[in-house]
N, C-alpha and C positions, 0 to 999 in steps of 0.2 A: 506433510508439514514437519514431521519429526526428522526427516532427512535434512530439510533446510535448517531446522533447529540444531541438529548435530554439527553442522558446518560453522555454527556461530553467527549465521547471517542475521538473525533477529536482534542479537545483542549489539551488532555493529550498525544496523540500520536505524534511521531516525523515525521511520514509519513504514506502512505498507499500503499500497493501492492495489485493489483487486477489481477485476471485471465481475460479471454476474456470478454469484455463488448461491448454492442451495442452502437451506436451513441446516441440514446435517453437515455440510462443509463448513458453514459458519461456526457451528458448535465445535467441530474438530479444531478449527483454527483458534478459537478462543481457549479451548482446553490446552492446546500445546503452548500458545504464547503466554497466556495469563497464568494458568495453573502450573504447568510443567517448567516453563522458563522463568516464571515469577515476574513477568513484565506487565504488570497490571495497568500502567499508564502508557503503554505502547499505542500510538495512534494508528488506527486502521480505517481506511476509507474504502468501502465496498460498493459493489453494483454500479461501477462507473463505466460509461460507454467509451472505451478506447480500444485500440488494436483492431481486430477483425470484426467488431460488432457494428451495428448500424444504429445511430449515425457514427461514422468513423472519426476518431480523433487520435492524433499522434502526440505522445508525450516525449519530448526530446530528451535523449540520454545526456547526462552531464550538465544540463541547465539547472541553475539554482531555482528551487521552487519552495513554496510554503504550504504546509498542510495545517489549516486553522480549524481545529476540532470544535472550538467553542461556537463558531459560526458556520460549521459544515461547509467550508470553502477551500478550494485548491487553486493556487495561483502560481503560474510560471513567472518568475521574477526577472528573467533576463532573456534576451533574444536567443532564439534557437538557430539563427542564421549567422554564420561568420561572414563578415564583409570583406 
């Protein structure tokens, strides 16, 4: 996480979506993002089934999406297929 933080990635991103993470990984993630980077309002959506997990879901790169933390909802707002 610190290597990602060192690149400035978290400061440029609007949020983070993670697949399954263990409690110790979650603690490390929160320590780096919230405490070390000072991004206490940074949205993190964790334990999502995407990628190589079952059931598989693909999140299209470059598609506009919304991460609604108040309602624990992730929505892809535009088509991932170019016509």
